[in-house]
C-alpha positions, 0 to 999 in steps of 0.5 A: 129528944131522949134515948129510945128503948123498949120502954118508949111508947110505940116501941112494941108497935114499931121496933120490937120483934112483934112489930109488923107481924114479926118483921120488926122495924120498917126502914125509913126510905126505900129504892122508890122513895129515898130518904133525902133529908138530914137526921141528927141523933144528937148523941142519944141512943136507940136500943134494941132495934129489931128487923127480921126481913130475910127476903128484903133489900135496903134494910137498916134504921134507914133503907135507902138514902140519896144526898142524906146526912145522918149524924150523931146516932148511937144504936145498941143491941140491934138485931137485924136480918135482911137479904141485900143492902143490910146495915145498922144505920143505912142499907144503901147510901148515895152521895151522902154522909154518915158521921159519928155513928156507933152501932152494937149488936148482930147483923145478918144477910147475904150480900152488901152487908155492913155494920154501918152502911151496906152499900156506900156509893160516892158517900162519906163514912167517918168517925164511926164504930161498929162492935158486934157480930156479922153473919153471912147467910145463904140466899138467892145470890152468893154471899159477898161484900161483907164488911165491918163498916160497909160491904161495898165502898164504891168511890166513897170515902172511909175516914177514921172508922173502927170495928171490933167485929166477929164475922162468920160465913159458912158457904161459898163467899167472896170479898169479906173484910173487917172494915170493907168487903169490896173497896173502890174508894179511899180508906184512911185512918181506919182500924179493925180488930176481932175475928173472921171465920170462913168455912168455904170450899171455893171462896176467896178474897178475905182480909182483916181490913178489906177483902178486895181493894180495887185500884184505890188507896189504903193509908194509915190503917191497920188490922189485928183481926185473926182470920181463919179460912177452912175447908178451902179447895179454891184455886184463888185463895187470897187471904191477908191480915190486912187485904185479901187481894190488892188489885192495882191498888196502893197500900201506904203506912199500914200494918197487920198483927193477927193470926192468919190461917188459910190454904193458898195465897196467904199473906201477913199483910196481903194474900195476893198483890198486883198493886203497890205496897209502900212503907208497911209491915206485918207482924202476923203469924201465918199458919197453913191449913188443909191440903197443898198449902202454898204461896204463904208469906210473912208480908205477901202470899203472892206478888204478881206484877206488884211492887213492894218497897220499904216494907218488912215482916216479923211473923213466922210462916208454916205451910207446905211449899213456896213459903217465904219470910217476906213473900211466898211467890214473887212472880214475873215483872214483880219487884221487892226493894229495900225490905227485910224479914225476920220471920222463920219459914217452915215447910217441905219445899221452896222455902226462903227467908225472904222469898220462897220462889222468885221470878221477879226482881229483888233489890237490896233486901235482907232476911234473918233465915239461912236462905234469902231466896228459895228458887230464883228461877231466872229472877234478877237480884240487884245490889245486895240480897243476902241473909244475915245473923241477928247481930248484923241486921240490928247494926244501925250502920249496915243500911247507911254506911260502908262499915261492915265488910260484905254488906256495904252494897246496902248503903245509900239504898235504905232511906233514913227519911223512911227508916229508923235504924235505932240502936245496935239492939234494934231491927229497923222500923219505919219512921211513921211507927 
């Protein structure tokens, strides 16, 4: 086997912009006749694959696979357009495996769009990389489920995948992320970098790593994607540096570090959380855009029926109202425990170094700003919830020993097996960092 490119015999007839009356490559396998075999690219490269089938589904090098194994393929400078189930390697993969596949180029479609796999059902994607541009285009259906690796991970496994992606959408859209658009599977050891630019009046659920995480676990993953959502009048929002909406899911040992811009429910790590967030942090800067910028937080925009433990945020937050260094709005039956923020909130009302508005429980947590919580509104504070100057927050014994008057309630709450307290010139960090 050799590399395949425009000089390979048959390229013009099979894979070029003139092939098949301008439609380009015809994907291997479709919904009726699935690809069920194994394909090993042996590390060789396919160059300049062209597909222009904007009204068709199941678009990619492969269209539709069942129990397929596709490994060791490199694809450079692809130019692929389809409607649904569109990706570089395979549009729709069921009960199969994609391993060690790398794609560069541009991919365009309406829904279920991925750099590697469009729709990943009960399948594994691992050790794969996408670098390029993904554009959501209006079609018969709403623009939805777009991800740098896969548009929709449905009870599948994403492990050790990376993207350097530029995602852009103009129009109503939902569930867009740097690794996965909609996740209902496991994500481990994945990372994304690049940019996401969304112009939408009613769209929601945008994340640097995942747009929507539905009741599943994301662990040991991170995003440095810069996310910008403009023209939004949505009452949903949900814009996050890592995850847009974490719905009954769990985030462990993960972080974000980008510039995150949006209007409503905007968080450095998660826009809207009604799940569980443990041992994670955000260094993202949050900037409100448009009218009525609210529920903006350094870690979470809104925490509703959610749990946050052993987390922190460092980025500054700028908006209008309900602006918190850690959480913009901590709702009823929500909890924050053993966490801190050093980001500075700026806005016109309901500002807090820790929480902008609180109706939930806050336990043994700290902020650097002059007010740890904005409006308590009946929320419960346990142990020591306080603001502290920089030199106090950097004391390595404030969290573990009764040595500093006024802060001794913090002792024995902050677990040294989780936290690294460093020296007297460090803020605490998580041991896994």
